Every structure is written in C-alpha cells, then in structure tokens.
N, C-alpha and C positions, 0 to 999 in steps of 0.2 A: 912771786905769783905761782900758783899751782899749774902744772902742765895739763893740758887737755889732749884727748886722743881723737884722731880723725882717721878714717879709712877711705881710700880711693881704689876704684877698679881701674887698672892702667892697661889699656889696649896698646899693643905694639911691643910689648916685652916678650920676645920670642926665643931668646937665647941667653946664655950665661953672660955674654958680653953686654947685652942690654941691661940685664939684671945688675951687673957690676957698675955700669954707668949711672944708672938711676941711684943706686945705694951710695955711691961715692959722692955724687952731686949733692944729695940731700943731707948727707952727713956734714957737709961744709956750710950749710945755710944757717945763718944766725937765727935763733929762736926755735930750731928744731933740736929737741933733746935726744930723740931716739927714732930710728927708722928700721922697720923690718918689712920684708916682702916675701910673699908666698908665690913661688914661681909658678906652681901648678894652677892656682886660681887667679893669678895676676892681681892680687890684693896687696896694696902697700898701706901699712899701718904706721902712723907718725905721732909721736908725742911732741907737742909744741907748746910754746909759751904764747898765749893769745895776746898779751901786751906788747909782743915783739913781732908777730907775723900772724896773718889771717889764713883761714882755709882757702880763700880765693887766691892769695899770693902763692901758697903752696901748689895749688893746681896749676898756676900759671908757670911756676918754676919748673914743674914736671913737664909741661908741654913745650917748653922752650929749650930743653937740653939739646945742645948741639949734636948734629948727625943722628938724631932720633926721630921717630914719628909717633911718639907717645901721645895718647889721648887719655886724660884722667876725668873720671866721673866720681863725684862725691857720693859716698855711700851713707845711708842713714843707720 
C-alpha cells in the first residue's frame, strides 16, 4: 500500500535532545516509513502506511514518549 503523509504541530520540542528523542522514537514505530521534524516551526512530518498505523495512533505515540511533555496537534 502507498504511504500517506501527515503533519503534526508538536509542542514541547524545545531543544536538540527533545528533537532527537522524538525522531528516534518515531523511526522505530512499525508503519512509519519516514519522519522529519522542523525544529524552528515544531512541525513533524511523517510518511506512514495507513493499513498498519493510523494518524490517531501516531499522535498517541508522540504524546506518550517517556520523559517528555509533547502535545501533538494534527495539521490539515
């Protein structure tokens, strides 16, 4: 199945360690093919396989990364 793209505004990404934590976590999630994050705008873009993971599951994973206070808002 073809990958789809989703963008989230991620509040709580305030430093390089936060950025790295989010990126490393998302790279290990089954169904996510690619992740990029713009640190200045705090926008995370992910290419995902909708038959393996949903947008809501991605948001939930972002918000439950240990030792973080990330809040993800789906962008249209």
